[in-house]
NUMILO-873748 format. One record per residue (C-alpha): x, y, z; residue in three letters; residue number from 1. Coordinates in pm, 1 decimal. Layout:
! NUMILO-873748
{{X Y Z} ALA NUM}
...
END
This chain:
! NUMILO-873748
{{-10503.9 2043.0 4517.2} MET 1}
{{-10652.8 1705.1 4425.5} ASP 2}
{{-10484.1 1394.2 4573.7} PRO 3}
{{-10234.5 1386.8 4284.8} GLU 4}
{{-10168.2 1761.4 4320.2} ARG 5}
{{-10215.8 1797.2 3943.9} ARG 6}
{{-10117.5 2118.2 3773.1} GLU 7}
{{-10301.7 2155.7 3443.6} ILE 8}
{{-10157.3 2404.4 3197.0} ARG 9}
{{-10416.8 2556.6 2963.7} ARG 10}
{{-10701.0 2390.5 3146.0} GLY 11}
{{-11071.2 2447.5 3208.1} PHE 12}
{{-11316.8 2414.0 3494.3} VAL 13}
{{-11688.4 2365.5 3430.6} ALA 14}
{{-11948.0 2442.7 3695.9} VAL 15}
{{-12307.5 2324.1 3705.2} ASN 16}
{{-12519.0 2475.0 3980.6} GLY 17}
{{-12298.1 2494.2 4288.2} ASN 18}
{{-12076.2 2196.2 4196.6} ARG 19}
{{-11772.2 2139.6 3977.5} ILE 20}
{{-11890.2 1936.9 3677.4} ALA 21}
{{-11561.6 1884.8 3494.5} ALA 22}
{{-11195.2 1982.9 3502.6} VAL 23}
{{-10910.6 1902.6 3266.9} GLY 24}
{{-10703.5 2014.5 2966.1} PRO 25}
{{-10876.4 2266.7 2740.1} MET 26}
{{-10875.2 2029.9 2441.9} GLU 27}
{{-11106.1 1798.5 2640.6} GLU 28}
{{-11361.8 2072.3 2709.7} CYS 29}
{{-11697.2 1990.7 2548.0} SER 30}
{{-11891.4 2285.9 2689.1} PHE 31}
{{-11942.5 2496.7 2375.7} ASP 32}
{{-12221.0 2721.8 2503.9} HIS 33}
{{-12175.0 2796.0 2872.3} PRO 34}
{{-12416.9 3028.8 3044.0} GLY 35}
{{-12123.9 3238.9 3156.4} GLU 36}
{{-11757.7 3216.2 3069.8} ARG 37}
{{-11459.0 3352.4 3259.8} ILE 38}
{{-11146.4 3395.7 3049.4} ASN 39}
{{-10866.1 3312.9 3292.1} ALA 40}
{{-10579.8 3337.7 3044.1} SER 41}
{{-10259.7 3429.7 3222.9} GLY 42}
{{-10409.5 3336.9 3560.6} CYS 43}
{{-10366.0 3061.2 3812.4} ALA 44}
{{-10702.6 2898.9 3885.2} VAL 45}
{{-10695.1 2771.5 4242.7} VAL 46}
{{-10935.6 2662.3 4515.6} PRO 47}
{{-11081.8 2942.4 4726.4} GLY 48}
{{-10865.2 3025.3 5026.3} PHE 49}
{{-10985.7 2909.3 5368.8} VAL 50}
{{-10927.2 3146.4 5661.6} ASN 51}
{{-10958.7 2920.1 5965.3} THR 52}
{{-10937.9 3185.6 6234.9} HIS 53}
{{-11053.7 3544.8 6244.2} THR 54}
{{-11264.5 3790.4 6443.6} HIS 55}
{{-11431.1 3977.8 6161.0} ALA 56}
{{-11593.5 4280.9 6319.4} VAL 57}
{{-11278.5 4377.6 6509.1} TYR 58}
{{-11175.7 4559.8 6191.4} ASN 59}
{{-11344.5 4877.9 6317.0} LEU 60}
{{-11066.6 4901.0 6577.2} LEU 61}
{{-10765.0 4906.7 6344.8} ARG 62}
{{-10587.7 5203.8 6195.2} GLY 63}
{{-10347.8 5277.3 6481.7} GLY 64}
{{-10532.1 5245.0 6812.4} ILE 65}
{{-10439.6 4875.3 6847.6} SER 66}
{{-10068.2 4922.8 6786.9} ASP 67}
{{-9777.2 4849.0 7021.9} ASP 68}
{{-9960.8 4645.9 7288.6} ARG 69}
{{-9911.6 4288.0 7410.0} PRO 70}
{{-10207.7 4050.3 7401.4} LEU 71}
{{-10398.8 4127.5 7720.6} TYR 72}
{{-10324.8 4501.4 7717.2} ASP 73}
{{-10465.6 4503.3 7363.9} TRP 74}
{{-10768.5 4295.6 7464.5} LEU 75}
{{-10861.4 4480.4 7783.0} LEU 76}
{{-10783.2 4836.3 7675.3} ASN 77}
{{-10887.8 4832.6 7307.4} VAL 78}
{{-11077.3 4524.5 7192.4} VAL 79}
{{-11321.8 4469.1 7477.4} HIS 80}
{{-11415.8 4839.1 7508.6} PRO 81}
{{-11470.4 4854.7 7134.3} GLY 82}
{{-11680.9 4539.4 7123.7} LEU 83}
{{-11888.9 4661.7 7415.2} GLY 84}
{{-11978.0 4966.3 7204.5} ALA 85}
{{-12093.0 4768.1 6899.5} LEU 86}
{{-12451.3 4792.0 6773.2} THR 87}
{{-12623.7 4583.0 6504.6} PRO 88}
{{-12574.2 4872.8 6261.8} THR 89}
{{-12201.6 4906.0 6326.7} SER 90}
{{-12158.0 4527.1 6321.2} ALA 91}
{{-12324.3 4512.2 5979.8} SER 92}
{{-12089.3 4781.8 5850.1} ALA 93}
{{-11789.5 4594.9 5992.6} ALA 94}
{{-11903.0 4264.2 5843.5} ALA 95}
{{-11956.9 4431.2 5504.7} SER 96}
{{-11604.7 4573.6 5510.8} LEU 97}
{{-11469.0 4234.0 5612.8} PHE 98}
{{-11650.7 4055.5 5328.8} CYS 99}
{{-11531.5 4309.0 5071.5} LEU 100}
{{-11171.6 4271.9 5185.0} GLU 101}
{{-11191.3 3891.6 5209.5} SER 102}
{{-11341.0 3847.6 4863.6} ILE 103}
{{-11080.5 4079.8 4712.8} ARG 104}
{{-10814.5 3854.9 4869.8} ALA 105}
{{-10969.2 3532.6 4738.6} GLY 106}
{{-11093.0 3412.2 5076.7} ILE 107}
{{-11411.4 3214.4 5017.9} THR 108}
{{-11452.3 3049.7 5360.7} THR 109}
{{-11373.0 3178.7 5708.4} PHE 110}
{{-11424.9 3094.1 6076.1} VAL 111}
{{-11549.1 3406.1 6256.1} ASP 112}
{{-11493.5 3390.4 6630.8} ASN 113}
{{-11772.1 3603.2 6780.7} ALA 114}
{{-11669.0 3715.1 7125.3} ASP 115}
{{-11900.8 3631.1 7415.7} SER 116}
{{-12252.7 3735.9 7513.9} ALA 117}
{{-12213.1 4094.3 7401.1} ARG 118}
{{-12253.3 3964.3 7046.9} PHE 119}
{{-12600.7 3819.2 7091.6} ASP 120}
{{-12771.5 4136.8 6971.6} ASP 121}
{{-12544.1 4169.0 6668.0} VAL 122}
{{-12520.1 3803.1 6564.3} ALA 123}
{{-12813.0 3826.4 6324.7} GLU 124}
{{-12684.1 4148.3 6167.4} ALA 125}
{{-12345.0 3985.0 6113.8} THR 126}
{{-12472.1 3655.2 5970.9} MET 127}
{{-12724.8 3833.1 5749.9} SER 128}
{{-12439.1 4031.4 5597.6} THR 129}
{{-12240.8 3714.8 5528.0} TYR 130}
{{-12547.0 3558.7 5369.5} GLU 131}
{{-12606.5 3861.8 5148.1} ALA 132}
{{-12245.1 3872.7 5025.4} PHE 133}
{{-12255.3 3502.1 4940.9} GLY 134}
{{-11947.9 3392.6 5137.0} VAL 135}
{{-11908.0 3066.0 5326.7} ARG 136}
{{-11881.7 3138.4 5700.0} ALA 137}
{{-11865.3 2955.4 6030.1} ILE 138}
{{-11997.6 3170.5 6313.4} TYR 139}
{{-11807.9 3042.6 6618.6} ALA 140}
{{-11993.2 3174.6 6921.9} ARG 141}
{{-11736.1 3225.8 7196.9} MET 142}
{{-11785.7 3232.6 7572.7} PHE 143}
{{-11581.3 3256.0 7893.5} ALA 144}
{{-11707.2 3114.9 8224.5} ASP 145}
{{-11396.3 3149.8 8441.8} LEU 146}
{{-11151.8 3419.5 8554.0} ILE 147}
{{-10827.8 3261.6 8678.2} PRO 148}
{{-10739.5 3391.5 9021.6} GLU 149}
{{-10390.1 3496.2 8913.3} GLU 150}
{{-10534.2 3700.1 8626.5} PHE 151}
{{-10733.5 3954.9 8826.9} GLN 152}
{{-10441.0 4155.0 8969.0} ALA 153}
{{-10275.9 4163.7 8628.2} TYR 154}
{{-10598.8 4277.0 8461.6} ALA 155}
{{-10646.9 4552.6 8719.6} ASP 156}
{{-10297.0 4684.7 8653.4} ALA 157}
{{-10340.2 4674.1 8274.8} VAL 158}
{{-10677.9 4851.3 8285.7} VAL 159}
{{-10526.3 5123.5 8503.4} ALA 160}
{{-10304.3 5221.7 8209.7} LYS 161}
{{-10609.4 5359.5 8025.9} GLU 162}
{{-10834.6 5519.0 8292.9} PRO 163}
{{-11035.5 5723.8 8041.5} ASP 164}
{{-11144.3 5425.4 7830.7} VAL 165}
{{-11494.2 5283.9 7888.5} ASN 166}
{{-11383.3 4935.7 7984.5} HIS 167}
{{-11618.7 4646.8 7916.5} TYR 168}
{{-11535.8 4389.2 8185.4} LEU 169}
{{-11862.7 4201.4 8238.0} ASP 170}
{{-11790.1 3917.8 7995.9} SER 171}
{{-11816.2 3608.0 8217.1} ILE 172}
{{-12119.9 3386.6 8158.4} GLU 173}
{{-12273.6 3108.4 8361.5} GLN 174}
{{-12180.4 2776.5 8204.5} THR 175}
{{-12531.0 2622.7 8166.8} PRO 176}
{{-12678.1 2940.8 8019.9} GLN 177}
{{-12390.3 2984.3 7773.0} ALA 178}
{{-12414.3 2626.2 7648.7} LEU 179}
{{-12793.4 2642.5 7626.9} GLU 180}
{{-12779.6 2962.3 7425.7} HIS 181}
{{-12520.9 2822.0 7182.8} ILE 182}
{{-12729.8 2506.3 7147.1} ASP 183}
{{-13028.2 2719.7 7047.5} GLN 184}
{{-12820.4 2922.5 6801.2} MET 185}
{{-12696.9 2604.9 6635.6} MET 186}
{{-13055.5 2484.3 6596.0} LEU 187}
{{-13184.9 2817.7 6471.6} THR 188}
{{-12921.4 2860.3 6201.3} HIS 189}
{{-12886.1 2498.0 6091.1} ARG 190}
{{-12866.0 2484.8 5710.2} GLY 191}
{{-12871.7 2862.8 5676.5} ARG 192}
{{-12798.6 3011.4 5332.4} ALA 193}
{{-12799.0 2669.4 5164.2} ASP 194}
{{-12558.8 2546.8 5434.1} GLU 195}
{{-12302.3 2820.6 5365.6} ARG 196}
{{-12342.6 2951.4 5721.1} ILE 197}
{{-12296.1 2730.9 6027.0} THR 198}
{{-12272.8 2797.6 6401.4} VAL 199}
{{-12005.1 2628.6 6612.7} TRP 200}
{{-11947.2 2631.3 6988.7} PRO 201}
{{-11627.5 2816.1 7077.2} ALA 202}
{{-11499.3 2819.5 7435.4} PRO 203}
{{-11292.3 3132.9 7398.9} GLY 204}
{{-10960.6 3064.2 7573.1} VAL 205}
{{-10880.0 2732.0 7736.7} ALA 206}
{{-10756.3 2896.4 8057.6} LYS 207}
{{-11074.1 3105.7 8085.8} PHE 208}
{{-11311.7 2810.0 8048.1} THR 209}
{{-11421.0 2562.2 8314.6} THR 210}
{{-11392.6 2190.3 8259.7} ARG 211}
{{-11772.7 2176.9 8234.6} ALA 212}
{{-11767.2 2448.9 7970.2} GLY 213}
{{-11497.0 2274.2 7768.8} LEU 214}
{{-11656.2 1930.7 7770.1} LEU 215}
{{-12003.7 2077.5 7728.3} GLY 216}
{{-11887.1 2252.5 7412.0} SER 217}
{{-11748.0 1928.6 7275.1} LYS 218}
{{-12076.6 1753.1 7348.4} GLU 219}
{{-12266.2 2027.5 7163.3} LEU 220}
{{-12040.8 1983.3 6859.0} ALA 221}
{{-12106.7 1609.6 6858.3} ARG 222}
{{-12480.0 1661.5 6904.4} LYS 223}
{{-12504.0 1892.5 6602.9} HIS 224}
{{-12242.0 1723.0 6386.9} GLY 225}
{{-12003.9 2020.7 6378.7} THR 226}
{{-11656.5 2099.8 6502.4} MET 227}
{{-11556.6 2349.3 6770.6} LEU 228}
{{-11273.9 2598.2 6801.9} THR 229}
{{-11070.1 2742.5 7089.7} ILE 230}
{{-10768.4 2965.6 7163.4} HIS 231}
{{-10483.7 2765.7 7319.6} ILE 232}
{{-10140.4 2874.1 7446.9} ALA 233}
{{-10141.3 3199.9 7253.0} GLU 234}
{{-9920.3 3380.4 7505.3} SER 235}
{{-9690.3 3299.9 7795.1} SER 236}
{{-9975.1 3375.4 8038.2} PHE 237}
{{-10215.2 3115.1 7900.8} ASP 238}
{{-9947.2 2854.1 7827.0} ARG 239}
{{-10003.9 2669.8 8157.2} ASP 240}
{{-10317.7 2538.3 8324.7} GLN 241}
{{-10378.2 2332.3 8638.9} ALA 242}
{{-10007.8 2274.2 8698.9} GLY 243}
{{-9930.1 2151.7 8345.9} MET 244}
{{-9927.0 2295.1 7998.4} THR 245}
{{-10267.5 2397.0 7870.3} SER 246}
{{-10242.6 2144.9 7586.9} ILE 247}
{{-10154.1 1863.6 7827.8} ALA 248}
{{-10445.7 1963.1 8052.6} TYR 249}
{{-10695.1 1963.3 7766.2} LEU 250}
{{-10569.8 1622.0 7660.5} ASP 251}
{{-10593.3 1487.2 8015.4} ALA 252}
{{-10960.5 1582.4 8053.7} ILE 253}
{{-11052.3 1430.8 7715.6} GLY 254}
{{-11115.8 1756.4 7533.5} PHE 255}
{{-10873.1 1734.2 7240.8} LEU 256}
{{-10952.4 1539.4 6925.3} GLY 257}
{{-11019.1 1564.1 6549.9} PRO 258}
{{-11330.0 1776.1 6606.4} GLU 259}
{{-11124.0 2048.3 6779.1} VAL 260}
{{-10969.8 2336.8 6585.2} LEU 261}
{{-10699.7 2480.8 6811.6} ALA 262}
{{-10601.3 2839.5 6739.8} ASN 263}
{{-10246.5 2970.2 6784.0} HIS 264}
{{-10060.9 2710.1 6999.2} CYS 265}
{{-9768.9 2954.6 6995.4} VAL 266}
{{-9624.9 2836.0 7326.5} GLN 267}
{{-9645.1 2463.2 7250.7} ALA 268}
{{-9342.3 2256.6 7355.7} ASP 269}
{{-9222.4 1922.1 7214.6} GLU 270}
{{-9460.5 1719.9 7432.3} GLN 271}
{{-9749.7 1946.1 7332.9} ASP 272}
{{-9672.0 1890.8 6964.5} VAL 273}
{{-9679.7 1513.0 7017.9} ARG 274}
{{-10014.5 1545.1 7197.2} ILE 275}
{{-10166.1 1753.7 6917.7} LEU 276}
{{-10049.5 1499.1 6659.9} ALA 277}
{{-10159.8 1187.1 6848.0} SER 278}
{{-10500.8 1332.2 6936.8} SER 279}
{{-10571.8 1439.6 6578.7} GLY 280}
{{-10641.6 1797.5 6689.4} THR 281}
{{-10639.3 2048.9 6402.3} ARG 282}
{{-10434.3 2370.3 6437.0} VAL 283}
{{-10492.5 2716.5 6290.9} SER 284}
{{-10165.9 2907.4 6254.5} HIS 285}
{{-10192.8 3287.6 6276.6} ASN 286}
{{-9841.2 3411.8 6198.0} PRO 287}
{{-9902.5 3784.1 6148.2} VAL 288}
{{-10112.9 3846.1 6459.2} SER 289}
{{-9872.2 3643.8 6673.9} ASN 290}
{{-9588.4 3866.1 6553.7} LEU 291}
{{-9794.4 4187.1 6584.7} PHE 292}
{{-9870.0 4114.9 6952.0} LEU 293}
{{-9518.6 3979.9 7018.4} ALA 294}
{{-9672.9 3652.7 7134.7} SER 295}
{{-9405.1 3447.0 6960.9} GLY 296}
{{-9363.1 3214.6 6664.1} ILE 297}
{{-9550.4 2886.1 6685.8} ALA 298}
{{-9347.3 2566.3 6617.3} PRO 299}
{{-9536.1 2500.0 6295.6} ILE 300}
{{-9249.5 2325.3 6116.5} ALA 301}
{{-9224.0 2083.3 6409.9} ASP 302}
{{-9599.2 2026.6 6394.5} MET 303}
{{-9580.2 1962.0 6020.0} ALA 304}
{{-9310.5 1697.3 6069.5} ARG 305}
{{-9519.0 1536.2 6345.5} SER 306}
{{-9827.9 1506.2 6126.6} GLY 307}
{{-10047.6 1776.6 6281.2} VAL 308}
{{-10322.2 1898.7 6042.7} ARG 309}
{{-10230.8 2263.2 5983.6} LEU 310}
{{-10415.9 2560.3 5836.6} SER 311}
{{-10383.7 2938.8 5819.9} LEU 312}
{{-10581.4 3215.9 5985.7} GLY 313}
{{-10553.1 3591.9 5957.1} THR 314}
{{-10689.8 3642.6 6311.8} ASP 315}
{{-10826.4 3984.8 6408.4} ASP 316}
{{-10806.7 4247.6 6135.2} PRO 317}
{{-10681.9 4488.6 6402.9} ASN 318}
{{-10385.3 4274.0 6509.6} CYS 319}
{{-10298.8 4182.5 6153.5} ASN 320}
{{-10405.9 4505.8 5984.1} SER 321}
{{-10535.3 4318.3 5681.5} SER 322}
{{-10732.6 4011.2 5578.4} VAL 323}
{{-10507.2 3852.0 5320.6} ASN 324}
{{-10408.4 3484.6 5316.4} ILE 325}
{{-10181.4 3529.5 5013.1} LEU 326}
{{-9972.7 3789.6 5194.1} ALA 327}
{{-9972.6 3592.4 5520.8} ASP 328}
{{-9832.3 3278.6 5356.7} MET 329}
{{-9501.3 3454.3 5295.5} LYS 330}
{{-9481.7 3570.5 5658.1} VAL 331}
{{-9554.2 3216.6 5776.4} ALA 332}
{{-9278.6 3073.5 5558.3} ALA 333}
{{-9016.2 3329.4 5659.2} LEU 334}
{{-9094.9 3307.7 6030.4} ALA 335}
{{-9046.3 2929.7 6030.8} GLN 336}
{{-8712.4 2963.6 5852.0} LYS 337}
{{-8592.6 3199.6 6125.7} VAL 338}
{{-8737.9 3001.9 6416.3} ARG 339}
{{-8586.1 2671.7 6307.4} SER 340}
{{-8269.2 2793.9 6136.1} GLY 341}
{{-8375.1 2579.3 5842.4} ASP 342}
{{-8434.0 2751.4 5507.5} ALA 343}
{{-8650.4 2455.5 5401.8} ALA 344}
{{-8858.8 2445.2 5720.0} ALA 345}
{{-9194.2 2491.5 5546.0} LEU 346}
{{-9219.2 2458.7 5168.9} SER 347}
{{-9429.0 2676.2 4940.8} ALA 348}
{{-9627.4 2368.2 4838.6} ASP 349}
{{-9713.8 2297.1 5201.8} ARG 350}
{{-9821.5 2655.8 5266.4} LEU 351}
{{-10050.9 2655.5 4964.4} LEU 352}
{{-10203.4 2333.5 5096.9} GLU 353}
{{-10256.9 2498.6 5436.9} MET 354}
{{-10445.6 2780.8 5265.1} ALA 355}
{{-10668.0 2547.1 5061.7} THR 356}
{{-10718.1 2171.6 5106.9} ILE 357}
{{-10566.7 2155.9 5456.7} GLU 358}
{{-10769.5 2460.9 5555.2} GLY 359}
{{-11078.4 2272.5 5440.6} ALA 360}
{{-10968.7 1967.8 5642.4} ALA 361}
{{-10914.4 2187.1 5949.4} ALA 362}
{{-11285.8 2273.8 5948.8} ILE 363}
{{-11404.3 1926.4 5850.3} GLY 364}
{{-11497.2 2023.1 5494.0} MET 365}
{{-11224.4 1859.9 5283.9} GLU 366}
{{-11490.0 1645.6 5117.0} GLY 367}
{{-11673.6 1957.1 4993.5} GLU 368}
{{-11420.2 2234.4 4932.1} ILE 369}
{{-11044.8 2301.4 4923.1} GLY 370}
{{-10960.9 2149.4 4586.1} SER 371}
{{-11078.1 2173.0 4226.1} ILE 372}
{{-11230.8 1828.0 4178.2} GLU 373}
{{-11544.6 1700.1 4009.0} VAL 374}
{{-11834.3 1685.3 4253.2} GLY 375}
{{-11694.8 1937.4 4498.9} LYS 376}
{{-11858.1 2271.1 4565.3} LYS 377}
{{-11747.0 2540.1 4324.7} ALA 378}
{{-11532.4 2767.4 4541.0} ASP 379}
{{-11277.7 2890.0 4287.0} ILE 380}
{{-11038.1 3184.3 4257.7} VAL 381}
{{-10835.1 3320.7 3967.0} THR 382}
{{-10502.4 3492.7 4039.7} VAL 383}
{{-10343.8 3718.4 3777.6} ASP 384}
{{-9991.5 3597.9 3703.1} LEU 385}
{{-9923.1 3870.5 3448.1} GLN 386}
{{-9806.8 4126.2 3701.9} GLN 387}
{{-9446.6 4249.9 3732.4} PRO 388}
{{-9398.9 4096.1 4077.3} GLN 389}
{{-9534.2 3759.6 3959.8} MET 390}
{{-9274.9 3700.4 3686.4} LEU 391}
{{-9077.9 3496.9 3598.7} PRO 392}
{{-9255.7 3171.7 3689.0} ILE 393}
{{-9097.8 2836.2 3757.0} SER 394}
{{-9315.0 2709.5 4042.1} SER 395}
{{-9676.1 2826.4 4075.9} ILE 396}
{{-9669.7 2753.8 4451.5} SER 397}
{{-9356.2 2962.0 4500.4} SER 398}
{{-9498.4 3251.2 4299.3} VAL 399}
{{-9819.1 3253.4 4504.7} LEU 400}
{{-9639.5 3226.9 4839.6} VAL 401}
{{-9335.3 3451.3 4788.6} TYR 402}
{{-9418.0 3690.7 4505.0} GLN 403}
{{-9788.4 3767.4 4538.5} ALA 404}
{{-9894.1 4078.0 4728.0} LEU 405}
{{-10250.7 3956.5 4770.7} GLY 406}
{{-10404.5 4206.4 4530.7} SER 407}
{{-10369.3 3984.1 4224.5} GLU 408}
{{-10700.1 3797.9 4272.3} VAL 409}
{{-10927.2 3868.8 3974.3} GLN 410}
{{-11237.3 3650.5 4004.2} ASP 411}
{{-11403.9 3473.0 4295.9} VAL 412}
{{-11670.8 3203.0 4279.3} VAL 413}
{{-11840.6 3065.7 4591.9} VAL 414}
{{-12095.5 2786.3 4574.1} ASP 415}
{{-12112.1 2837.0 4198.1} GLY 416}
{{-12192.8 3210.2 4222.6} ARG 417}
{{-11964.3 3486.0 4098.1} LEU 418}
{{-11889.5 3717.1 4390.0} LEU 419}
{{-11616.0 3911.8 4210.5} MET 420}
{{-11533.4 3948.7 3843.1} ARG 421}
{{-11237.9 4148.6 3718.0} GLY 422}
{{-11173.9 4284.9 4071.6} ARG 423}
{{-11530.9 4419.2 4095.1} VAL 424}
{{-11717.1 4275.9 4394.6} VAL 425}
{{-12092.6 4232.8 4372.5} ARG 426}
{{-12204.9 4427.2 4680.2} ILE 427}
{{-12553.0 4346.6 4814.4} PRO 428}
{{-12827.4 4596.0 4741.0} GLY 429}
{{-12618.4 4750.4 4462.3} ASP 430}
{{-12442.0 4963.0 4722.0} GLU 431}
{{-12148.8 5149.0 4572.7} LEU 432}
{{-11810.3 5051.6 4710.3} GLU 433}
{{-11737.1 5409.9 4811.9} GLY 434}
{{-12060.0 5422.1 5010.9} ALA 435}
{{-11970.6 5095.0 5187.2} LEU 436}
{{-11627.1 5227.5 5281.3} LEU 437}
{{-11771.2 5555.1 5411.7} ALA 438}
{{-12029.5 5359.6 5612.8} ARG 439}
{{-11754.1 5150.6 5771.4} ALA 440}
{{-11549.7 5459.1 5862.0} GLN 441}
{{-11853.6 5623.0 6024.4} ARG 442}
{{-11924.5 5305.0 6220.0} ALA 443}
{{-11563.9 5294.0 6340.8} SER 444}
{{-11574.6 5659.2 6448.8} ASP 445}
{{-11897.4 5599.7 6642.3} GLU 446}
{{-11769.6 5284.5 6815.8} VAL 447}
{{-11440.4 5449.3 6908.4} ILE 448}
{{-11622.0 5748.0 7056.5} GLU 449}
{{-11871.3 5536.6 7254.9} ARG 450}
{{-11589.2 5320.0 7388.2} ALA 451}
{{-11382.3 5618.2 7497.5} GLY 452}
{{-11104.3 5503.7 7265.0} LEU 453}
{{-11081.0 5851.1 7114.8} ASP 454}
{{-10828.8 5927.0 7392.1} VAL 455}
{{-10593.7 5682.2 7220.0} ILE 456}
{{-10673.0 5822.8 6877.0} ARG 457}
{{-10584.4 6173.6 6992.5} ARG 458}
{{-10233.9 6056.4 7078.5} ARG 459}
{{-10183.3 6010.1 6706.2} PHE 460}
{{-10319.9 6355.3 6636.3} GLY 461}
{{-10641.0 6203.0 6501.2} LEU 462}
{{-10930.6 6390.4 6657.5} ARG 463}
{{-11187.2 6255.9 6413.6} GLU 464}
{{-11213.7 6012.1 6125.9} GLY 465}
{{-11038.5 6085.9 5795.5} PRO 466}
{{-11372.9 6150.2 5622.9} ASN 467}
{{-11437.6 6450.5 5843.6} GLU 468}
{{-11079.1 6575.3 5823.1} ARG 469}
{{-11076.1 6545.1 5445.7} ALA 470}
{{-11398.9 6741.5 5415.4} SER 471}
END
């Protein structure tokens, strides 16, 4: 993924500290006595995948209870109750499960959208887990400071569908307090974990954020030298704002720009696409979650032709059901073929770029990660090509996009440190993987019970977690 998009057969990569020291054909390798050697024969060696949009600790709410609901039914009746029941202990278990799954899928960097003030008491537990696992993470602290008048009646009707759930509805913050708190978080965590962990401002949804909150977030990003991220036009409800499209409104008030990472943009029209391109706004495409919630298929092929900087996100683990960029690339490609009626709408090469170098550009880090180049940080993944589904091979990009299941990743290096070797993840504290999985299941059971979501679980005949039923 260097500027020439070189593909080196029988090559080598040398790492010194946390940087790539050399890369090239094996016959040019002069490193006879490395401290540690990874034999990647039969593998593709690629940059670590960049997941530009997710909500990590939502994974405790998957497994069935999130199924078959549109966006705001899912948010109000499952997600918000579950998040309101989180504790630092359960958040740590969720973050551990998320890291294990991400590393196994070759994801080395991700943007975690942490939802509103309810996360303040679990932020440290979450970031500490990321630090311990060694991943590269952006903690995007979300907030909402507005409830649109037309939303209240709809919300009341949706909530009435699940009267036995412990709904968490007190999520609106005062604008000055929210911005002040995010400002303090950005100061507190500046340079954390050798700069692997960063805090961004994240006005949650454009339509649920005041103009002061939007522009205040952008000012915070400029003050601290970061970017910011926001949900835009994810569904038909939040497509419009102030008598125009949400994207047109954000452009009109001076919010959009290269420092903005816009998530979803499913409902963008032709004018919106032109605005995104001309403003330099980056876009995170979340194909699986948009299909899961029946929100639609974003016009990504149109955006690509217009020059919009595009990346990929897995979004919530409970409206995707997995955290797997390799698997999601195929969905993204197929959905664009169907939407446009063009079998060549989005090439495999372009999708691999979106998962690597363009993903790095989407978060302002293309100078540090996203490609295997001398001087860049050593975020590197090996993918086993010697699997039945991976053969035969003509194009590496095509094999990775269309043939990979996402379980072929063998080794993962982040910042020069081996996080996984031969499919074995180095879990902090020498915790056994089975113990981590059991801890995550217990945390999910506890959160679901506290949130009153067990009424939904019982509809599936699940009265308790599988650990208890198995025993």
